[in-house]
Residue, then its C-alpha position, 0 to 999 in steps of 0.5 A: m477530479t472532485e471527492e465524489e470522483w475520488l470516492a468512487c476511482d478505481n483507477a490508480k493512475a488517474m489517482v495518482d494523477s490527481l495527486k500534486s506530491p505522492s509520497c514514493r513510499k506510499l506508493q511503492l508499499f501500493t503496489c507491494a500491496c497489488c502484488r500481494r493480492i496476488w501472492s499465489f500466482i508469484a513465486e518464492p524468489r519473487q515474492r522475497a524481492i517484495e518483501v524487500a519492496e518493503q522493507y526499502a521503502d521504510a529504509l530497513v535495507t540499503r539501496a544495493e539490497f534493493n537493487l539486488a533484490y530486483v537483479k535477482a526477481s529480473e533474472d531468476s529462473a525458477p520453475r513458474i509455480k503455482g501458476e505464475g504467469l507474465e502478469a504476476l512477474a511484470a508486476t514483482r518488477s515494475t514494483l522493485g522499478l518504483s524506488d524513488p520519485g520521478p516524472d514516470k511514476c504514474s507509468t509506473v503505477y499504471w502497469v502494476t495494477q493493470w498487471a495485478a489485475t490481470a492476473t486474476n480472473d475479475v480484473p474488474g473487481e481487482w481494480k475496485v479493490q485497488g481503489d479500495l487500498f488506494r483510498d486506505i493509503f492516501g486517505n482523502p486529499f479533499r479532507p485533509v486531517a490534523f493529528d494532535t499528538e496528545w492522541r499518541t498514547p502509548t497503547v494507540t501506539a503500540l496498537a498501529r505498530q503491532m499492526y503495521d509489523s504483522r500486517d494483519f490490521g483486524a484490531m483496527p476498530i480496536l484502535a478507533d476506541a484507543l484514539q477516542d479514548a485518548g481524546c481523538d473525536n476526528d470522524d474521518i479517523l474514527g470512520h476508518c478504523r471502524g469502516p469495512g477497509p481493506h487496511v494494509r501497509g501504509c494506511w493512512v489512520v496507522d501512518l498518522v499514529l506511527g509518525k510516517e509520511 
C-alpha cells in the first residue's frame, strides 16, 4: 500500500495487513471505537463488555475479568432493546475476541468493521468513518514522528489525560496550542490536533503525549 492509498483507504483489514506489527492495544481500541459508533444498537450488558475491553486494552482489568465479560456478552439473553440486531452482537463478540495478537487479528478486525457497518443504514459511509478512525489511531506509517519529551509539559499531559479519560476530544486544538508553546513544531502533530478528526481513545498524538504504545 502506498501513502496515497493509505490516506484514502476505507478498508480497515487492508490497513491492518499493510502494517508490520500493529499494536494489539490499538487494534482493540479501534474495534471498540467501531462498536461505540453503533452504541444505540447494543444492549446495556454488552455495552458494559465493550467498556471492559477498553479497560483491558490499557491493562486496567485482569484477564479473568476480561474473560468473564466475554462470556457474559456471548451468553446474555437480555431483550434486544434499542433496535439491537445480530450485527451489533457479532461486532461486540468479535471485539472481545481480540484479546491478544495472533495470526487471525486481521480477520477479527474485518468482521468487527463489517458487522458494525452493517448495523447502520449507510455501510459505505460507515466504512469511510472507520478508515478515518484507523488513521486517527495508527497515524501515517509512511511518516513516522519522533516525539521530543520536552514537549510533554504538565499542561500538555493534563490536557491529553483529560481527553483520554473522558473520551471527549474537543480540546485537541487547545492541545496543539499547548504543544506549540512547549516548542513542538512538527506539522503532522499540530495538523492532526487541529484537523477535523474524528479522535478516539488510541489517537496517535494523545498516545505520544501519554507515552502509550
